[in-house]
Residue, then its C-alpha position, 0 to 999 in steps of 0.5 A: m628825128e635827124f636833119s641834114s645840114n641843108q634842112f637844118e639851115i632851112l629850118i633856122n631861116l624859116a624860124d627867123e623869118r616867121a619870128r619877124d613876120t609874127g612880130q609885125s602882123i600877129n602881135d599887132s592885131p587885136k582880133t587875133r590871139e595865139f595859144p602858148e608857144f611852149g618856148f617860142p617868143n612873142a606868144d600870148v598866154l590864153t590857157h586859163s580860158l581855153r583848157r579843161f580836163t576831160k576824160l578821153p572818150s573810148v574808141p568805137d569799133v569800126r568795120e574794115e570797110d569803114a577804114p579811112q581811104n586816104r590814110h597818111e600815116n603808119t601805125v606802129g604798135n598799139n598807140v604810135r603813128v609814124v608820119n612823114g612830111s613828104d606824104i603831104g608834099d612838105i619837107p620830108i621829116e618823119y615824126r613818131i606820134e604817141a597817144l592818139a586815139d584811132f579817130e584823131l588826126p595828127v598835127k605835129g611840127f611841120y606836119v598837118d594831116k590832109r584831112i584837117i581842112p578849113g571850113f570844117q569843125y574840129t575839137v583839139r586836144f594837146n596830145g599826150t594830155q587830157t587838156w582840150l582847147f576851146n573847153g573841149e567844144p568843136r570850133l570852125l577851122k578858118s585857115v591853115g597857113m603855108g610854110y613849115g610851121k603852119r598857123l592854124t586859125f579858128a573862129g573866135e567867140s564873135p564873127t570878127d574874132s579869131i584864135c590861132f596857134w602854130s603846128d609846132s607850138c606843142e612838143d607832143g603835137y595836137a590831136f584833132a577830131v572832126h565834128a559833123v553833128e551836134e546835140g540839138d541838130e534837126f533832120v528830116i527822116c527819109d525812106e530809101r526813095l527820099r520820101p519824108l517819114g518824119r523828123a529826128h532830133i539829135e538827143s546826144l552823141l554816143l561815140p566819137q565821130r570818125e572821118i572815113s574818107t575825104f575827096t575833092t571834085g571841082g573844088d568842092v570838098t566832101m567828107r564822110v564821117k562815121v557817127v553814132v547818136s541817140v535820136v528822138a524820132e517823130y513820124n508822120l505816116e498817115r493813111h486817109g487822114m487817120l491817126p499815125l500808123v507808126s508812133g515816135e521812138t527814141a533810138v540809137a542811130e549809126g550812120v555816115a554823115i555826108v559833110m560838104k563844102k562848096r568851092k565858094q563857101r566858107n563853112a561846110m554843112t552836113v547835108r544828110i546821114e546815110q545808112v541809118v536803120l531805125p527800129k520802126v521804119g528800117p533803112c532810112s536817111l536823115c536829111k537836112e534838105l529835101 
């Protein structure tokens, strides 16, 4: 990666400005904590409580039509992506990012993938390692800062607490993965006409969740996420007060979660899982609200 003399001067000025701003605002706030900056001054050390070693999950096979529609990087070889800040309206610096799984979104240097959006939940991995932030659990992203080295702020342990780090804190970058559904989530099973058939309980997550597409309409953000989960289904199909016609089942459900964030809402919500096929009732949707 090469810088022009003008770009290099801009970077130095930005670093000096951010260092001054950090000393005044971030370090003085007891409610905001930062992850290690790997050499950046005035960084708090919190890795002992926010890391664990976890086996990286396998990458699911995804059909060609499910490929992300707003891809902001090129793939070089089997496991290298090339991204450029100009793709996100930022300084035109190119990064080669290795060791990302297909479902992960890159953050490195000044580059933050456009699909990393405040209000949505993500898991975060130190790229090039098996080390995860937040003990590998998904966290709500509260904000992405402006400028070049971008401050990413996540929800903390309490509603008033926040945890943040900078996009250029880790030399190899970060790997983000969106999270649309959780173990224990409850849905209403609906047929193709959205008539209720029963209830579904998410028993386990079987494969990593993958962003398919993201679009904005009038300030509302909608993200489509491919999910593969194990569900426990209980049906309530009855005829004239008789016993249920279809008994319950435990099945693998593959579908597309629709995650929506309204313009005035802080948190996105998974409203339904579409394109699901359950063995006993066929094509259906799993809905949060009717």
